[in-house]
C-alpha positions in Angstrom: 10.1 15.7 10.8 9.1 17.5 14.1 6.9 14.3 14.6 9.9 12.1 14.5 11.7 14.8 16.9 8.6 14.4 19.3 8.9 10.7 19.4 12.6 10.7 19.9 12.1 13.1 22.9 9.5 11.1 24.3 12.2 8.0 24.3 15.1 9.6 26.1 14.8 8.7 29.8 13.3 11.5 32.0 15.2 13.0 34.8 15.4 12.0 38.1 12.3 13.4 40.2 13.1 16.0 42.5 14.1 14.6 46.0 11.3 15.7 49.1 13.2 17.8 51.4 12.4 17.1 54.7 12.8 19.4 57.5 15.1 18.6 60.3 14.3 18.3 63.9 14.0 21.6 65.7 16.8 21.2 68.5 15.5 21.5 71.9 16.9 24.9 72.8 14.8 26.2 69.7 11.5 24.2 71.2 11.7 25.3 74.3 12.3 29.1 73.3 8.9 28.9 71.3 6.3 31.4 72.7 4.0 28.7 74.0 4.9 25.8 75.7 2.1 23.6 77.1 1.5 19.9 78.2 -2.2 18.7 77.8 -4.3 16.3 76.6 -5.9 16.2 73.1 -9.3 16.6 73.0 -10.3 16.8 69.2 -8.1 16.0 65.7 -9.9 17.1 62.7 -8.0 16.8 59.1 -8.9 18.7 56.3 -7.4 17.9 53.0 -6.3 20.7 50.6 -8.7 20.7 47.3 -6.4 20.4 44.4 -3.2 19.6 46.4 -1.9 17.2 48.6 -1.5 19.1 51.7 -3.8 18.1 54.9 -4.4 20.7 57.5 -4.8 19.1 60.8 -6.9 21.1 63.7 -6.3 20.0 67.2 -8.1 20.8 70.4 -5.6 20.4 73.5 -7.0 20.9 77.0 -4.4 22.3 79.3 -2.8 20.7 82.1 0.4 22.6 82.9 1.5 25.9 81.0 5.5 26.2 81.2 5.3 29.2 78.9 2.4 31.3 77.2 0.9 34.8 78.3 -2.5 34.4 79.3 -2.6 30.8 78.9 -4.0 28.6 81.8 -4.7 25.0 83.2 -7.9 23.7 82.2 -8.2 25.6 79.0 -9.1 24.8 75.5 -6.5 26.0 72.8 -6.5 25.2 69.3 -3.3 23.8 67.6 -2.8 23.8 63.7 -0.5 21.8 61.8 0.3 20.0 58.5 1.6 17.1 56.6 2.2 16.8 53.1 2.3 13.5 51.2 5.5 13.2 49.1 5.1 12.8 45.5 8.3 13.7 44.5 8.3 17.0 44.8 10.9 19.4 46.5 8.7 20.4 49.2 9.1 19.3 53.2 6.8 16.5 54.7 5.7 18.7 57.5 5.2 17.7 61.0 6.8 14.6 61.9 6.0 13.9 65.6 6.3 10.5 67.6 2.9 9.8 68.4 0.8 7.1 66.7 -1.1 9.6 64.0 -0.4 10.2 60.5 3.4 11.2 60.3 3.6 10.6 64.0 1.1 13.6 64.9 -0.6 13.0 68.1 -4.2 11.4 68.4 -7.4 11.9 70.3 -6.8 11.1 73.7 -2.6 11.5 73.6 -0.9 13.6 76.5 1.1 15.9 75.0 3.7 18.7 75.0 3.6 21.1 72.8 5.6 24.3 71.6 4.0 26.5 69.5 3.5 30.2 68.4 0.4 32.0 67.9 -1.0 31.9 64.6 -1.3 35.2 63.4 -4.1 37.5 64.7 -6.3 34.3 65.6 -7.1 34.5 69.1 -6.6 31.3 70.7 -5.1 29.5 67.9 -1.5 28.3 67.9 0.9 27.1 65.1 3.2 24.4 66.5 6.3 24.6 65.6 7.9 22.5 62.6 8.5 19.5 62.5 8.8 18.5 65.9 6.8 20.6 68.0 4.9 18.0 69.3 6.9 16.1 72.5 6.1 13.7 74.7 4.6 15.2 77.6 7.6 13.8 79.9 10.5 15.3 79.7 13.9 13.6 79.3 16.7 13.1 81.6 20.0 12.2 80.6 22.5 10.6 83.6 25.9 11.0 82.6 28.2 8.4 84.7 32.0 9.0 84.1 33.8 8.7 87.1 36.0 6.1 88.1 36.2 5.8 92.0 32.4 6.0 92.9 31.1 3.5 90.7 28.4 6.0 89.2 28.2 2.8 86.4 26.1 1.3 89.7 24.2 4.3 90.9 23.3 6.3 88.5 21.4 3.5 86.4 19.9 2.8 89.7 18.9 6.3 90.1 17.9 7.1 86.6 15.3 3.8 87.4 13.7 5.0 90.4 12.8 8.4 88.5 11.5 7.0 86.3 9.5 5.2 88.4 8.5 7.4 90.9 8.0 10.6 88.8 6.9 9.1 85.7 9.8 10.8 83.5 11.8 9.3 80.4 15.4 8.7 81.5 18.5 7.5 79.2 22.2 7.0 80.1 25.7 8.5 78.8 28.6 6.3 80.4 32.1 6.6 79.8 33.2 3.7 77.4 36.1 2.2 75.5 37.3 4.5 72.6 37.8 1.8 70.2 34.3 0.2 70.2 32.5 2.6 72.6 31.7 0.0 74.9 30.8 1.0 78.8 34.4 1.2 80.4 34.4 2.7 83.9 38.3 3.5 83.3 37.8 5.7 80.3 38.7 9.0 80.3 38.3 10.0 76.7 35.3 8.3 75.2 31.4 7.8 76.1 28.8 5.5 74.7 27.1 8.3 72.4 25.7 12.0 73.1 22.5 11.6 70.9 20.1 11.3 73.8 22.1 14.6 75.3 20.9 16.8 72.6 17.2 16.3 73.3 17.6 16.1 76.9 15.2 18.7 79.7 17.8 17.5 82.4 21.3 16.3 82.4 22.7 14.6 86.0 26.7 14.6 86.0 28.9 12.3 87.8 32.0 12.9 86.1 35.7 13.1 87.6 38.6 14.1 86.1 37.5 13.4 82.3 39.6 14.3 79.0 36.7 13.3 76.5 36.7 16.4 74.5 33.1 15.5 72.7 31.5 15.2 76.3 33.0 18.3 77.6 31.8 20.5 74.8 28.5 19.0 74.8 27.7 19.4 78.6 29.6 23.3 78.2 27.4 24.1 75.5 24.1 22.5 77.4 24.7 24.7 80.2 25.4 27.8 78.0 22.2 27.0 76.5 20.6 27.5 79.9 19.4 23.8 80.4 19.2 22.8 83.8 22.0 20.6 85.8 22.0 18.2 88.6 25.4 17.2 89.7 26.9 15.0 92.1 30.2 14.8 94.2 33.0 15.0 92.1 31.3 17.1 89.1 33.1 20.2 90.8 36.3 18.6 89.0 34.9 17.0 86.1 37.4 17.7 83.6 41.1 17.5 83.3 42.4 18.4 80.0 45.5 20.9 81.4 46.6 24.0 81.0 47.7 23.9 77.3 44.4 22.5 76.2 41.6 24.5 74.2 39.2 22.8 76.9 41.8 23.7 79.8 39.6 26.7 81.5 36.7 24.0 81.8 38.9 22.2 84.5 38.1 24.6 87.3 35.7 26.7 85.5 33.1 24.0 85.0 32.9 23.7 88.2 33.4 27.3 89.0 30.4 28.8 86.3 28.3 26.1 86.2 28.3 24.5 90.1 29.3 27.5 92.3 32.7 25.9 93.4 35.8 23.8 91.7 37.4 21.2 93.7 39.2 22.6 96.7 39.9 19.7 99.2 38.3 17.3 101.5 38.2 15.9 104.8 40.4 12.5 105.4 39.3 9.2 103.7 37.0 6.7 105.0 36.4 9.7 107.7 32.3 9.4 106.7 30.0 12.5 107.1 27.3 13.6 109.3 24.0 14.4 107.6 22.5 17.7 109.6 18.9 18.5 109.9 18.0 21.5 107.5 17.8 25.0 109.5 15.3 27.6 108.9 13.6 28.5 105.8 15.5 25.6 103.6 13.5 22.8 105.5 10.8 23.9 103.4 12.2 23.6 100.2 10.8 21.4 98.1 13.8 19.2 97.6 13.7 18.5 101.1 10.1 16.8 101.2 9.9 13.8 103.4 13.9 13.9 104.5 13.8 16.1 107.5 12.8 13.1 110.2 15.8 11.1 109.0 17.9 14.0 109.2 17.1 15.0 112.3 18.8 11.5 113.4 22.2 13.2 111.9 22.7 9.9 110.1 26.1 9.5 109.1 27.1 8.4 105.9 30.5 7.0 104.0 31.0 10.3 101.6 34.4 12.3 103.3 33.3 15.8 103.6 34.2 18.2 100.7 35.3 21.7 101.8 33.5 24.0 99.2 33.4 27.3 100.9 32.9 30.2 99.9 30.0 29.7 97.6 28.7 32.9 95.4 26.3 34.6 96.7 23.4 33.2 94.6 23.8 29.9 96.0 21.0 28.7 98.6 22.5 26.3 101.0 19.8 23.3 101.8 21.9 21.1 103.8 25.3 21.1 105.9 27.2 18.2 106.8 29.5 17.8 109.7 33.0 15.9 109.0 33.2 12.4 111.1 37.2 12.4 111.2 38.4 13.0 115.1 41.6 14.7 113.9 39.2 17.7 112.8 37.0 18.4 115.9 38.9 21.7 116.1 39.2 22.3 112.5 37.5 26.0 111.4 36.0 23.8 108.2 34.6 20.8 109.4 31.2 22.1 109.1 30.4 22.4 105.1 27.4 22.7 102.7 26.7 19.7 101.6 23.8 20.2 99.0 22.9 23.3 97.7 20.9 25.3 94.6 21.2 28.0 92.2 18.6 29.9 89.6 20.0 32.0 87.3 18.3 33.8 84.1 22.1 35.1 83.1 23.0 34.0 79.6 25.3 30.8 79.4 24.0 29.7 82.9 21.7 26.9 83.6 18.4 28.5 84.6 18.4 25.7 87.5 21.3 23.9 89.0 21.4 21.3 92.0 24.6 20.1 93.4 25.5 17.3 96.3 28.7 16.7 97.7 27.2 13.0 98.4 28.0 10.2 95.6 29.9 7.6 97.9 28.3 4.4 96.6 27.3 3.8 100.4 25.5 7.0 100.7 22.8 5.7 98.3 22.0 2.8 100.8 20.6 5.6 103.0 16.6 6.2 101.3 16.7 9.8 102.3 19.9 10.1 100.1 18.2 8.5 97.3 15.2 10.9 97.5 17.1 13.9 97.8 18.8 13.3 94.3 15.3 12.1 92.6 14.0 15.6 94.2 16.9 17.7 92.8 15.9 16.7 89.6 12.1 17.1 89.6 13.3 20.6 91.4 15.5 21.6 88.4 13.2 20.5 85.9 11.0 22.9 87.3 8.4 20.3 88.6 8.5 20.5 92.0 4.4 20.9 92.6 4.7 16.8 91.9 7.1 16.2 95.2 4.6 14.9 97.1 4.8 15.8 101.3 6.2 13.0 102.3 8.9 12.7 99.3 9.2 9.8 96.4 9.1 6.5 97.6 13.0 6.1 96.2 12.8 2.3 96.8 14.8 -0.1 94.3 12.7 -2.7 92.7 15.7 -4.9 94.3 17.8 -3.9 97.2 20.6 -1.9 96.9 23.7 -3.2 98.2 27.3 -0.7 97.9 29.8 -1.8 96.1 33.1 -1.2 97.2 34.7 2.1 95.1 37.9 2.2 93.4 
């Protein structure tokens, strides 16, 4: 009888295997908060298989190139990193590390250049455990350009600047464009949708050119981005990026985003078509990394098409780097004919970007001037904390094909 019951049990269908639970990617904000954040080259990789199990321990030796965060760490130092992977065998356990490189589970290989987010491994000196599961990241930061203005042709100028930044500075760039709310196809006239915000979730920097957007998901994402402390570069109409109205739950962003993040909301500007003279940098501002390679060009007071925005008064923490003067003859005696056109902010306060750079330039014709293109690229590098990579002569900022400014709308 017992033999019969046992045989019947063997014939019963087995239950489904327990699913393999994969640890979701850590958001960039968590990675950036890790105690150790370094860039370097992997110079050795060793795998050790767990006896009697299915887990592989990985030991990496990293030669540090740059320290973003890490007490006692310095360039040239070699440190030990640990990680692990587990081959799935139908058990409810994590797969371990799954990065984006060419080794097992996407782990780095010998010779790879990586950015590592890690924490000290217990009491072991000089050994760090990489944050699960995606603490290995590409060494090059990701910059996302958000083009959602319907007047100044940011759908043309921002892709050009993104291509230049990738070429001149070796960073990764992605685009988020205004889009048709039904198809998500790029549509510059749209105020309510975008092509997709996935790149923004892992961006180290956002470059913004928006005007009176009513895109709810974009507004929430950018507000959260700034509140996370991630750096922002803003152009021209980003002071009035949103237009939800006072009755909307997001209405406080209409003026509030410009005030809190940039330092100035929309006030007013000098006449359309008047243009702006770019003035040479003054005093200590002339030595700021953003202005490398532009001093000689600005000494000639070049005239650009952007009509001058009136932005004063600015908060005390705004450091003005450049001034402009309106070319409108009717404003020759106007008390606000001279205004800041480029400033930066640094903040450790909760809810603010740790670095922000803004310029009121942004007319498509402005970018025909090499100095203006160079300024925007170098604003991005400064905001990323990569100002040491800006050469004294400035970035080349030369498009592969000649840039011809389209008309504004």
